[in-house]
DSSP file (Angstrom, degrees, kcal/mol; ACC not computed):
  #  RESIDUE AA STRUCTURE BP1 BP2  ACC     N-H-->O    O-->H-N    N-H-->O    O-->H-N    TCO  KAPPA ALPHA  PHI   PSI    X-CA   Y-CA   Z-CA
    1    1 A X              0   0    0      0, 0.0    41,-0.1     0, 0.0     2,-0.1   0.000 360.0 360.0 360.0 144.5    0.0    0.0    0.0
    2    2 A X        -     0   0    0      1,-0.1     2,-0.4    40,-0.1    41,-0.3  -0.317 360.0-100.5 -78.2 158.4    1.3    3.5   -0.8
    3    3 A X        -     0   0    0     39,-0.1     2,-1.1    40,-0.1     3,-0.1  -0.644  22.3-148.1 -77.5 131.1    2.2    6.2    1.7
    4    4 A X     >  +     0   0    0     -2,-0.4     4,-2.0     1,-0.2     3,-0.2  -0.781  20.5 179.1 -97.3  86.9   -0.5    8.8    2.2
    5    5 A X  H  > S+     0   0    0     -2,-1.1     4,-2.7     1,-0.2     5,-0.2   0.827  74.0  62.0 -63.2 -32.4    1.9   11.6    2.9
    6    6 A X  H  > S+     0   0    0      1,-0.2     4,-2.0     2,-0.2    -1,-0.2   0.958 109.5  40.2 -58.4 -50.5   -1.0   14.1    3.4
    7    7 A X  H  > S+     0   0    0      1,-0.2     4,-2.7    -3,-0.2    -1,-0.2   0.834 111.8  57.7 -69.4 -30.6   -2.4   12.2    6.3
    8    8 A X  H  X S+     0   0    0     -4,-2.0     4,-2.3     2,-0.2    -1,-0.2   0.915 107.9  47.7 -61.0 -42.1    1.2   11.5    7.6
    9    9 A X  H  X S+     0   0    0     -4,-2.7     4,-2.6     2,-0.2    -2,-0.2   0.900 111.6  49.3 -66.8 -41.2    1.7   15.3    7.7
   10   10 A X  H  X S+     0   0    0     -4,-2.0     4,-2.6     2,-0.2    -2,-0.2   0.942 112.5  47.5 -63.4 -46.6   -1.6   15.9    9.5
   11   11 A X  H  X S+     0   0    0     -4,-2.7     4,-2.7     1,-0.2     5,-0.2   0.891 111.2  52.8 -61.3 -38.6   -0.8   13.2   12.1
   12   12 A X  H  X S+     0   0    0     -4,-2.3     4,-2.4    -5,-0.2    -2,-0.2   0.935 110.3  46.6 -61.4 -46.8    2.6   14.7   12.5
   13   13 A X  H  X S+     0   0    0     -4,-2.6     4,-2.0     1,-0.2    -2,-0.2   0.919 113.6  49.0 -61.3 -43.9    1.2   18.1   13.2
   14   14 A X  H  X S+     0   0    0     -4,-2.6     4,-1.9     1,-0.2    -2,-0.2   0.912 112.0  47.8 -64.4 -43.0   -1.4   16.7   15.6
   15   15 A X  H  X S+     0   0    0     -4,-2.7     4,-2.4     1,-0.2    -1,-0.2   0.900 110.6  51.6 -65.8 -39.6    1.2   14.7   17.5
   16   16 A X  H  X S+     0   0    0     -4,-2.4     4,-2.3     2,-0.2    -1,-0.2   0.859 106.6  54.3 -66.3 -34.1    3.6   17.7   17.8
   17   17 A X  H  X S+     0   0    0     -4,-2.0     4,-1.6     2,-0.2    -1,-0.2   0.924 109.7  47.9 -61.9 -43.0    0.7   19.8   19.1
   18   18 A X  H  X S+     0   0    0     -4,-1.9     4,-3.6     1,-0.2     5,-0.4   0.900 109.6  52.6 -63.4 -40.9    0.3   17.1   21.8
   19   19 A X  H  X S+     0   0    0     -4,-2.4     4,-2.1     1,-0.2    -1,-0.2   0.882 105.1  55.8 -62.9 -37.9    4.0   17.2   22.5
   20   20 A X  H  < S+     0   0    0     -4,-2.3    -1,-0.2     1,-0.2    -2,-0.2   0.908 118.5  33.3 -58.2 -41.7    3.9   21.0   23.0
   21   21 A X  H  < S+     0   0    0     -4,-1.6    -2,-0.2    -5,-0.1    -1,-0.2   0.875 129.3  32.5 -84.4 -40.3    1.2   20.5   25.6
   22   22 A X  H  < S-     0   0    0     -4,-3.6     3,-0.5     1,-0.2    -3,-0.2   0.640  97.8-145.5 -96.6 -15.8    2.2   17.3   27.3
   23   23 A X    ><  -     0   0    0     -4,-2.1     3,-2.0    -5,-0.4     4,-0.4  -0.262  51.2 -28.0  82.1-171.0    5.9   17.5   26.9
   24   24 A X  G >  S+     0   0    0      1,-0.3     3,-1.5     2,-0.2     4,-0.5   0.736 123.7  72.6 -54.3 -30.3    8.5   14.7   26.3
   25   25 A X  G >  S+     0   0    0     -3,-0.5     3,-1.3     1,-0.3     4,-0.4   0.822  87.2  63.8 -58.8 -31.2    6.4   12.1   28.0
   26   26 A X  G X> S+     0   0    0     -3,-2.0     3,-1.7     1,-0.3     4,-0.5   0.799  87.2  71.5 -64.7 -25.9    4.0   12.1   25.1
   27   27 A X  G X4 S+     0   0    0     -3,-1.5     3,-0.7    -4,-0.4     4,-0.4   0.820  91.0  59.9 -58.7 -29.4    6.8   10.8   22.9
   28   28 A X  G <4 S+     0   0    0     -3,-1.3    -1,-0.3    -4,-0.5    -2,-0.2   0.724 111.6  38.9 -70.1 -20.6    6.5    7.5   24.8
   29   29 A X  G <> S+     0   0    0     -3,-1.7     4,-2.5    -4,-0.4     3,-0.2   0.306  82.8 102.8-112.7   8.0    2.9    7.2   23.6
   30   30 A X  H <X S+     0   0    0     -3,-0.7     4,-2.9    -4,-0.5     5,-0.2   0.903  80.7  54.2 -58.9 -41.7    3.2    8.5   20.0
   31   31 A X  H  > S+     0   0    0     -4,-0.4     4,-2.3     1,-0.2    -1,-0.2   0.881 109.7  47.7 -62.5 -36.0    3.1    5.0   18.6
   32   32 A X  H  > S+     0   0    0     -3,-0.2     4,-1.2     2,-0.2    -1,-0.2   0.914 110.6  52.0 -67.6 -43.0   -0.2    4.4   20.4
   33   33 A X  H  < S+     0   0    0     -4,-2.5     3,-0.5     1,-0.2    -2,-0.2   0.931 113.3  44.5 -56.5 -47.2   -1.6    7.7   19.2
   34   34 A X  H >< S+     0   0    0     -4,-2.9     3,-1.9     1,-0.2     5,-0.2   0.892 107.8  57.4 -66.6 -40.0   -0.7    6.7   15.6
   35   35 A X  H 3< S+     0   0    0     -4,-2.3    -1,-0.2     1,-0.3    -2,-0.2   0.744  94.4  67.9 -64.7 -22.5   -2.1    3.2   15.9
   36   36 A X  T 3< S+     0   0    0     -4,-1.2     2,-0.4    -3,-0.5    -1,-0.3   0.552  89.5  81.4 -72.9  -6.7   -5.4    4.7   16.9
   37   37 A X  S <  S-     0   0    0     -3,-1.9     2,-1.7    -4,-0.2     7,-0.1  -0.826  84.9-125.6-105.2 141.2   -5.7    6.0   13.3
   38   38 A X        +     0   0    0     -2,-0.4     2,-0.3     0, 0.0    -3,-0.1  -0.558  64.2 120.5 -88.2  76.5   -6.9    3.9   10.4
   39   39 A X        -     0   0    0     -2,-1.7    -2,-0.1    -5,-0.2     5,-0.0  -0.888  67.2 -84.5-132.8 164.2   -4.0    4.3    8.0
   40   40 A X     >  -     0   0    0     -2,-0.3     4,-2.3   -38,-0.2     5,-0.2  -0.193  39.2-112.0 -64.4 159.9   -1.5    2.0    6.3
   41   41 A X  H  > S+     0   0    0      1,-0.2     4,-2.4     2,-0.2     5,-0.2   0.858 119.1  54.0 -60.0 -36.4    1.7    1.0    8.1
   42   42 A X  H  > S+     0   0    0      2,-0.2     4,-2.2     1,-0.2    -1,-0.2   0.896 108.2  49.1 -66.2 -40.2    3.7    3.0    5.6
   43   43 A X  H  > S+     0   0    0    -41,-0.3     4,-2.2     2,-0.2    -2,-0.2   0.922 113.6  45.8 -64.6 -44.4    1.7    6.1    6.3
   44   44 A X  H  X S+     0   0    0     -4,-2.3     4,-2.6     2,-0.2    -2,-0.2   0.877 111.6  52.1 -67.4 -37.5    2.1    5.7   10.0
   45   45 A X  H  X S+     0   0    0     -4,-2.4     4,-2.2     2,-0.2    -1,-0.2   0.899 109.8  49.1 -65.5 -39.8    5.8    5.0    9.7
   46   46 A X  H  X S+     0   0    0     -4,-2.2     4,-2.4     2,-0.2    -2,-0.2   0.913 111.7  49.2 -65.0 -41.9    6.2    8.2    7.6
   47   47 A X  H  X S+     0   0    0     -4,-2.2     4,-2.7     2,-0.2    -2,-0.2   0.926 109.8  51.7 -61.5 -44.4    4.3   10.2   10.2
   48   48 A X  H  X S+     0   0    0     -4,-2.6     4,-2.8     1,-0.2    -2,-0.2   0.902 109.6  49.9 -59.1 -41.9    6.5    8.7   13.0
   49   49 A X  H  X S+     0   0    0     -4,-2.2     4,-2.5     2,-0.2     5,-0.3   0.923 111.3  48.1 -64.5 -44.2    9.6    9.7   11.1
   50   50 A X  H  X S+     0   0    0     -4,-2.4     4,-2.7     2,-0.2     5,-0.2   0.926 113.8  47.5 -60.4 -45.0    8.3   13.3   10.7
   51   51 A X  H  X S+     0   0    0     -4,-2.7     4,-2.7     2,-0.2     5,-0.3   0.942 112.9  47.8 -62.3 -48.8    7.4   13.5   14.3
   52   52 A X  H  X S+     0   0    0     -4,-2.8     4,-2.6    -5,-0.2     5,-0.2   0.926 116.0  43.5 -60.7 -46.5   10.7   12.1   15.5
   53   53 A X  H  X S+     0   0    0     -4,-2.5     4,-2.4    -5,-0.2    -1,-0.2   0.930 115.2  48.0 -65.8 -45.6   12.8   14.4   13.3
   54   54 A X  H  < S+     0   0    0     -4,-2.7    -2,-0.2    -5,-0.3    -1,-0.2   0.899 117.0  42.5 -64.3 -40.3   10.7   17.5   14.0
   55   55 A X  H >< S+     0   0    0     -4,-2.7     3,-1.1    -5,-0.2     4,-0.3   0.919 114.9  49.4 -72.6 -43.6   10.8   16.9   17.8
   56   56 A X  H 3< S+     0   0    0     -4,-2.6     3,-0.3    -5,-0.3    -2,-0.2   0.893 120.6  36.0 -61.5 -40.6   14.4   16.0   17.9
   57   57 A X  T 3X S+     0   0    0     -4,-2.4     4,-2.7    -5,-0.2     3,-0.3   0.190  82.1 117.0 -99.3  16.0   15.5   19.0   15.9
   58   58 A X  H <> S+     0   0    0     -3,-1.1     4,-2.7     1,-0.2    -1,-0.2   0.833  72.6  52.9 -60.0 -35.8   13.0   21.5   17.3
   59   59 A X  H  > S+     0   0    0     -3,-0.3     4,-1.6    -4,-0.3    -1,-0.2   0.931 113.9  42.5 -66.5 -43.1   15.5   23.8   18.9
   60   60 A X  H  > S+     0   0    0     -3,-0.3     4,-2.2     2,-0.2    -2,-0.2   0.921 115.7  49.9 -65.2 -44.4   17.4   24.2   15.6
   61   61 A X  H  X S+     0   0    0     -4,-2.7     4,-3.2     1,-0.2    -2,-0.2   0.884 107.1  54.8 -63.4 -39.1   14.2   24.5   13.6
   62   62 A X  H  X S+     0   0    0     -4,-2.7     4,-2.4    -5,-0.2    -1,-0.2   0.870 106.9  50.4 -64.9 -36.0   12.9   27.1   16.0
   63   63 A X  H  X S+     0   0    0     -4,-1.6     4,-1.4     2,-0.2    -1,-0.2   0.942 113.3  46.2 -63.8 -46.3   16.0   29.3   15.5
   64   64 A X  H  X S+     0   0    0     -4,-2.2     4,-1.0     1,-0.2     3,-0.3   0.926 113.3  49.2 -61.7 -44.9   15.5   28.9   11.7
   65   65 A X  H >X S+     0   0    0     -4,-3.2     4,-1.0     1,-0.2     3,-0.8   0.903 106.7  54.6 -63.3 -40.8   11.8   29.7   11.9
   66   66 A X  H 3< S+     0   0    0     -4,-2.4    -1,-0.2     1,-0.3     6,-0.2   0.816 105.2  55.1 -64.7 -28.0   12.4   32.8   14.1
   67   67 A X  H 3< S+     0   0    0     -4,-1.4    -1,-0.3    -3,-0.3    -2,-0.2   0.770 116.2  37.1 -71.1 -25.4   14.8   34.1   11.4
   68   68 A X  H << S+     0   0    0     -4,-1.0     2,-0.3    -3,-0.8    -2,-0.2   0.386 105.6  67.1-111.1   1.9   12.1   33.7    8.7
   69   69 A X  S >< S-     0   0    0     -4,-1.0     3,-2.4    -3,-0.2    -1,-0.2  -0.575  78.5-156.3-121.2  67.8    9.0   34.7   10.7
   70   70 A X  T 3  S+     0   0    0     -2,-0.3    -3,-0.1     1,-0.3    73,-0.1  -0.147  75.2   9.6 -50.2 126.1    9.7   38.4   11.3
   71   71 A X  T 3  S+     0   0    0     -5,-0.2     2,-0.5     1,-0.2    -1,-0.3   0.463 107.6 102.1  84.5   2.0    7.8   39.7   14.4
   72   72 A X    <   -     0   0    0     -3,-2.4     2,-0.2    -6,-0.2    -3,-0.2  -0.965  52.6-161.7-124.5 119.5    6.7   36.3   15.5
   73   73 A X    >>  -     0   0    0     -2,-0.5     4,-1.3     1,-0.1     3,-0.5  -0.556  36.4-109.7 -86.3 163.5    8.2   34.3   18.3
   74   74 A X  T 34 S+     0   0    0      1,-0.2     3,-0.3     2,-0.2     8,-0.1   0.878 120.4  53.8 -60.9 -37.4    7.5   30.6   18.5
   75   75 A X  T 34 S+     0   0    0      1,-0.2    -1,-0.2     7,-0.0     4,-0.1   0.790 106.1  53.0 -67.4 -27.2    5.4   31.2   21.6
   76   76 A X  T <4 S+     0   0    0     -3,-0.5    -1,-0.2     2,-0.1    -2,-0.2   0.746  91.8  89.6 -81.5 -23.9    3.3   33.8   19.8
   77   77 A X  S  < S-     0   0    0     -4,-1.3     2,-0.0    -3,-0.3    -5,-0.0  -0.395  89.5-103.8 -70.2 148.8    2.5   31.4   16.9
   78   78 A X     >  -     0   0    0      1,-0.1     4,-2.8    -2,-0.1     5,-0.2  -0.385  30.2-114.4 -66.7 154.8   -0.6   29.3   17.1
   79   79 A X  H  > S+     0   0    0      1,-0.2     4,-2.2     2,-0.2     5,-0.2   0.891 116.5  50.7 -58.4 -41.3    0.1   25.6   17.9
   80   80 A X  H  > S+     0   0    0      2,-0.2     4,-2.6     1,-0.2     5,-0.3   0.960 112.4  44.9 -63.1 -51.4   -1.2   24.5   14.5
   81   81 A X  H  > S+     0   0    0      1,-0.2     4,-2.3     2,-0.2    -2,-0.2   0.937 113.8  49.9 -58.7 -48.2    1.0   27.0   12.6
   82   82 A X  H  X S+     0   0    0     -4,-2.8     4,-2.0     1,-0.2    -1,-0.2   0.899 115.7  42.1 -57.5 -43.5    4.1   26.3   14.6
   83   83 A X  H  X S+     0   0    0     -4,-2.2     4,-2.2    -5,-0.2    -1,-0.2   0.785 109.6  55.5 -83.1 -27.1    3.7   22.5   14.2
   84   84 A X  H  X S+     0   0    0     -4,-2.6     4,-2.4    -5,-0.2    -1,-0.2   0.915 111.5  47.5 -62.9 -42.7    2.8   22.6   10.5
   85   85 A X  H  X S+     0   0    0     -4,-2.3     4,-2.6    -5,-0.3     5,-0.2   0.909 110.3  51.3 -64.8 -42.6    6.0   24.6   10.0
   86   86 A X  H  X S+     0   0    0     -4,-2.0     4,-2.4     2,-0.2    -1,-0.2   0.926 111.7  46.9 -59.8 -45.9    8.0   22.0   12.1
   87   87 A X  H  X S+     0   0    0     -4,-2.2     4,-2.4     2,-0.2    -2,-0.2   0.933 112.9  49.3 -62.6 -45.8    6.7   19.1   10.0
   88   88 A X  H  X S+     0   0    0     -4,-2.4     4,-2.8     1,-0.2    -2,-0.2   0.916 112.3  46.9 -62.2 -43.9    7.3   20.9    6.7
   89   89 A X  H  X S+     0   0    0     -4,-2.6     4,-1.9     2,-0.2    -1,-0.2   0.901 111.1  51.9 -67.7 -39.0   10.9   21.8    7.7
   90   90 A X  H  X S+     0   0    0     -4,-2.4     4,-1.0    -5,-0.2     5,-0.3   0.923 113.5  45.2 -59.9 -42.4   11.6   18.3    8.9
   91   91 A X  H  X S+     0   0    0     -4,-2.4     4,-2.2     1,-0.2     3,-0.5   0.891 110.7  52.2 -70.5 -39.3   10.3   17.0    5.6
   92   92 A X  H  < S+     0   0    0     -4,-2.8    -1,-0.2     1,-0.2    -2,-0.2   0.844 108.8  53.6 -62.9 -32.1   12.3   19.5    3.5
   93   93 A X  H  < S+     0   0    0     -4,-1.9    -1,-0.2    -5,-0.2    -2,-0.2   0.745 128.7   8.0 -76.7 -24.1   15.4   18.5    5.4
   94   94 A X  H  < S+     0   0    0     -4,-1.0    -2,-0.2    -3,-0.5    -3,-0.2   0.676  99.9  92.7-130.6 -26.1   15.2   14.7    4.7
   95   95 A X     <  -     0   0    0     -4,-2.2    -4,-0.0    -5,-0.3     0, 0.0  -0.324  64.2-134.9 -82.1 157.1   12.6   13.6    2.3
   96   96 A X        +     0   0    0      2,-0.1     2,-0.4    -2,-0.1    -1,-0.1  -0.167  67.9 122.4 -97.5  37.8   12.9   13.1   -1.4
   97   97 A X  S    S-     0   0    0     -6,-0.3     5,-0.1     1,-0.1    -2,-0.1  -0.844  76.1 -99.8 -99.2 135.4    9.6   15.0   -1.9
   98   98 A X    >>  -     0   0    0     -2,-0.4     4,-1.9     1,-0.1     3,-0.9  -0.294  29.1-126.7 -55.3 135.1    9.7   18.1   -4.2
   99   99 A X  H 3> S+     0   0    0      1,-0.3     4,-2.8     2,-0.2     5,-0.2   0.847 108.5  57.8 -53.4 -38.6    9.9   21.2   -2.0
  100  100 A X  H 3> S+     0   0    0      1,-0.2     4,-2.5     2,-0.2    -1,-0.3   0.877 106.6  49.6 -62.1 -35.7    6.9   22.8   -3.8
  101  101 A X  H <> S+     0   0    0     -3,-0.9     4,-2.6     2,-0.2     5,-0.2   0.934 111.6  47.8 -67.1 -46.1    4.8   19.8   -2.8
  102  102 A X  H  X S+     0   0    0     -4,-1.9     4,-2.2     2,-0.2    -2,-0.2   0.929 115.1  45.5 -60.9 -45.7    5.9   20.0    0.8
  103  103 A X  H  X S+     0   0    0     -4,-2.8     4,-2.3     2,-0.2    -2,-0.2   0.924 113.4  48.5 -65.8 -45.5    5.2   23.7    0.9
  104  104 A X  H  X S+     0   0    0     -4,-2.5     4,-2.3    -5,-0.2    -1,-0.2   0.900 111.7  50.1 -62.7 -40.2    1.8   23.5   -0.8
  105  105 A X  H  X S+     0   0    0     -4,-2.6     4,-2.7     2,-0.2     5,-0.2   0.917 109.5  51.3 -62.6 -43.3    0.8   20.6    1.5
  106  106 A X  H  X S+     0   0    0     -4,-2.2     4,-2.5    -5,-0.2    -2,-0.2   0.908 109.8  50.0 -60.9 -41.7    1.8   22.7    4.6
  107  107 A X  H  X S+     0   0    0     -4,-2.3     4,-2.4     2,-0.2    -1,-0.2   0.930 111.9  47.7 -62.3 -45.8   -0.3   25.6    3.3
  108  108 A X  H  X S+     0   0    0     -4,-2.3     4,-2.2     2,-0.2    -2,-0.2   0.902 112.8  47.8 -64.2 -41.8   -3.3   23.4    2.7
  109  109 A X  H  X S+     0   0    0     -4,-2.7     4,-2.7     2,-0.2     5,-0.4   0.906 111.3  51.3 -66.2 -40.4   -3.0   21.8    6.2
  110  110 A X  H  X S+     0   0    0     -4,-2.5     4,-2.4    -5,-0.2    -2,-0.2   0.905 110.9  48.5 -62.4 -40.9   -2.6   25.2    7.8
  111  111 A X  H  < S+     0   0    0     -4,-2.4    -1,-0.2     7,-0.2    -2,-0.2   0.899 115.1  45.1 -64.2 -40.2   -5.8   26.4    6.0
  112  112 A X  H  < S+     0   0    0     -4,-2.2    -2,-0.2    -5,-0.2    -1,-0.2   0.880 129.3  21.7 -72.3 -39.3   -7.7   23.4    7.1
  113  113 A X  H  < S+     0   0    0     -4,-2.7    -3,-0.2    -5,-0.1    -2,-0.2   0.595 117.8  58.3-108.6 -14.3   -6.7   23.3   10.7
  114  114 A X  S  < S-     0   0    0     -4,-2.4     2,-0.0    -5,-0.4    -3,-0.0  -0.054  91.2 -66.0-102.1-157.4   -5.5   26.8   11.5
  115  115 A X    >   -     0   0    0      1,-0.1     3,-1.0    -2,-0.0     4,-0.5  -0.200  56.0 -89.8 -85.3 179.6   -7.0   30.3   11.4
  116  116 A X  T 3  S+     0   0    0      1,-0.2     4,-0.2     2,-0.1     3,-0.2   0.781 129.3  42.5 -61.5 -27.9   -8.1   32.3    8.4
  117  117 A X  T 3> S+     0   0    0      1,-0.1     4,-2.3     2,-0.1    -1,-0.2   0.458  87.0  95.3 -98.3  -2.8   -4.6   33.7    8.0
  118  118 A X  H <> S+     0   0    0     -3,-1.0     4,-3.0     1,-0.2     5,-0.3   0.882  80.7  53.8 -60.3 -41.9   -2.6   30.5    8.7
  119  119 A X  H  > S+     0   0    0     -4,-0.5     4,-2.3     1,-0.2    -1,-0.2   0.921 111.6  44.7 -59.9 -45.1   -2.2   29.6    5.0
  120  120 A X  H  > S+     0   0    0     -4,-0.2     4,-2.5     2,-0.2    -1,-0.2   0.911 114.5  49.6 -64.9 -42.9   -0.7   33.0    4.2
  121  121 A X  H  X S+     0   0    0     -4,-2.3     4,-2.4     2,-0.2     5,-0.2   0.950 113.0  45.1 -62.3 -50.3    1.6   32.9    7.2
  122  122 A X  H  X S+     0   0    0     -4,-3.0     4,-2.7     1,-0.2     5,-0.3   0.897 112.7  52.8 -61.9 -41.3    2.9   29.4    6.6
  123  123 A X  H  X S+     0   0    0     -4,-2.3     4,-2.4    -5,-0.3    -1,-0.2   0.937 110.7  46.5 -59.0 -48.3    3.4   30.2    2.9
  124  124 A X  H  X S+     0   0    0     -4,-2.5     4,-2.1     2,-0.2    -2,-0.2   0.917 114.8  45.6 -62.8 -44.7    5.5   33.3    3.7
  125  125 A X  H  X S+     0   0    0     -4,-2.4     4,-2.6     2,-0.2    -2,-0.2   0.941 116.1  44.8 -66.1 -47.2    7.6   31.6    6.4
  126  126 A X  H  X S+     0   0    0     -4,-2.7     4,-3.0    -5,-0.2     5,-0.2   0.862 111.1  54.3 -68.1 -34.1    8.3   28.5    4.3
  127  127 A X  H  X S+     0   0    0     -4,-2.4     4,-2.4    -5,-0.3    -1,-0.2   0.943 112.6  43.0 -62.6 -46.7    9.0   30.6    1.2
  128  128 A X  H  X S+     0   0    0     -4,-2.1     4,-2.3    -5,-0.2    -2,-0.2   0.907 115.1  50.5 -65.7 -41.0   11.6   32.7    3.0
  129  129 A X  H  X S+     0   0    0     -4,-2.6     4,-1.4     2,-0.2    -2,-0.2   0.947 112.6  45.8 -60.2 -49.4   13.1   29.5    4.7
  130  130 A X  H  X S+     0   0    0     -4,-3.0     4,-0.6     1,-0.2     3,-0.4   0.929 113.3  48.4 -63.6 -46.2   13.3   27.7    1.4
  131  131 A X  H >< S+     0   0    0     -4,-2.4     3,-1.0     1,-0.2    -1,-0.2   0.906 112.1  49.7 -61.0 -41.5   14.9   30.6   -0.5
  132  132 A X  H 3< S+     0   0    0     -4,-2.3    -1,-0.2     1,-0.2    -2,-0.2   0.762 105.6  58.1 -68.9 -24.6   17.4   31.2    2.3
  133  133 A X  H 3< S+     0   0    0     -4,-1.4    -1,-0.2    -3,-0.4     2,-0.2   0.562  85.3 100.5 -83.5  -7.2   18.4   27.5    2.3
  134  134 A X  S X< S-     0   0    0     -3,-1.0     3,-1.9    -4,-0.6    -3,-0.0  -0.540  88.2 -93.4 -81.3 144.1   19.4   27.5   -1.3
  135  135 A X  T 3  S+     0   0    0      1,-0.3    -1,-0.1    -2,-0.2     3,-0.1  -0.254 110.6  19.7 -55.5 136.9   23.1   27.7   -2.2
  136  136 A X  T 3  S+     0   0    0      1,-0.3    -1,-0.3    -4,-0.1     2,-0.1   0.464  91.8 136.7  83.8   2.2   24.3   31.3   -2.8
  137  137 A X    <   -     0   0    0     -3,-1.9     2,-0.3    -5,-0.2    -1,-0.3  -0.406  52.0-125.1 -78.8 159.4   21.4   32.9   -0.9
  138  138 A X        -     0   0    0     -3,-0.1     3,-0.1    -2,-0.1    -1,-0.1  -0.791  31.9 -99.9-100.7 148.3   21.9   35.7    1.5
  139  139 A X        -     0   0    0     -2,-0.3    -1,-0.1     1,-0.1     3,-0.1  -0.255  49.8 -90.4 -62.8 154.5   20.6   35.5    5.1
  140  140 A X        -     0   0    0      1,-0.1     2,-0.2     2,-0.1    -1,-0.1  -0.291  42.6-104.2 -65.2 150.9   17.3   37.2    5.8
  141  141 A X    >   -     0   0    0      1,-0.1     3,-2.1    -3,-0.1    -1,-0.1  -0.567  28.7-123.6 -73.5 137.8   17.4   40.8    6.9
  142  142 A X  T 3  S+     0   0    0      1,-0.3    -1,-0.1    -2,-0.2     3,-0.1   0.844 111.7  42.8 -54.9 -38.6   16.7   41.1   10.7
  143  143 A X  T 3  S-     0   0    0      1,-0.3    -1,-0.3   -73,-0.1    -2,-0.0   0.383 118.2-114.0 -90.1   5.0   13.7   43.4   10.2
  144  144 A X    <   -     0   0    0     -3,-2.1    -1,-0.3   -77,-0.1    -2,-0.1  -0.041  50.7 -42.2  84.3 167.8   12.4   41.4    7.3
  145  145 A X        -     0   0    0      1,-0.1     2,-0.3    -3,-0.1     3,-0.0  -0.347  61.7-113.5 -68.9 148.2   12.1   42.5    3.7
  146  146 A X        -     0   0    0      1,-0.1    -1,-0.1    -2,-0.0     3,-0.1  -0.608  36.8-106.6 -79.3 140.8   10.9   46.0    2.9
  147  147 A X        -     0   0    0     -2,-0.3     2,-0.2     1,-0.1    -1,-0.1  -0.353  37.0-106.7 -66.6 148.4    7.5   46.1    1.2
  148  148 A X        -     0   0    0      1,-0.1     2,-0.1    -3,-0.0    -1,-0.1  -0.477  35.2-109.1 -72.9 145.1    7.5   47.0   -2.5
  149  149 A X        -     0   0    0     -2,-0.2     2,-0.2     7,-0.1    -1,-0.1  -0.471  34.6-145.0 -70.0 146.8    6.3   50.5   -3.3
  150  150 A X    > > -     0   0    0     -2,-0.1     5,-1.6     1,-0.1     3,-1.3  -0.672  26.4-106.9-108.7 167.1    3.0   50.5   -5.1
  151  151 A X  G > 5S+     0   0    0      1,-0.3     3,-1.8    -2,-0.2    -1,-0.1   0.826 120.4  64.2 -62.3 -29.2    1.7   52.9   -7.8
  152  152 A X  G 3 5S+     0   0    0      1,-0.3    -1,-0.3     2,-0.1    -3,-0.0   0.794  98.1  55.6 -62.5 -26.3   -0.5   54.5   -5.2
  153  153 A X  G < 5S-     0   0    0     -3,-1.3    -1,-0.3     2,-0.1    -2,-0.2   0.493 124.9-106.8 -82.6  -2.9    2.8   55.5   -3.5
  154  154 A X  T < 5S+     0   0    0     -3,-1.8     2,-0.2     1,-0.3    -3,-0.2   0.530  77.8 133.7  89.7   6.5    3.8   57.2   -6.7
  155  155 A X      < -     0   0    0     -5,-1.6    -1,-0.3     1,-0.0     2,-0.3  -0.617  54.9-122.6 -90.9 151.0    6.4   54.5   -7.6
  156  156 A X              0   0    0     -2,-0.2    -7,-0.1     1,-0.1    -1,-0.0  -0.631 360.0 360.0 -87.0 149.5    6.7   53.0  -11.0
  157  157 A X              0   0    0     -2,-0.3    -1,-0.1    -6,-0.0    -2,-0.0   0.432 360.0 360.0 -99.6 360.0    6.4   49.2  -11.4
């Protein structure tokens, strides 16, 4: 049976939300949490891998996220947004899934489970993260990118 990566990502986000609230002890019951869902073994194994990587590397990922989410600390982000981002970055770091697919999936999951603005927020953060991770890129500006002038401002496009 094929891996249902979409559901793996959702399960990953949900488990990471639980880990945020319950702490490290929940890691001992993640396999039980996953087994309670009716998905293939491959789907659950992929979810387990995402969860393990995202949780293990969360401190590094949080530093990266804070660089690309100007004005937002990890504590200020909603649990859904924060954990959708964690899952996506874990997947971008190890999976052989095209980055555009990972980013688009993260946006869709954020829209489905987060607030009205979650999709836009996740898109912006992951776009900046991905661009900065490419060879030859420059690090993000501390204050974030400056908005482009619009014709209403008298600027030419």
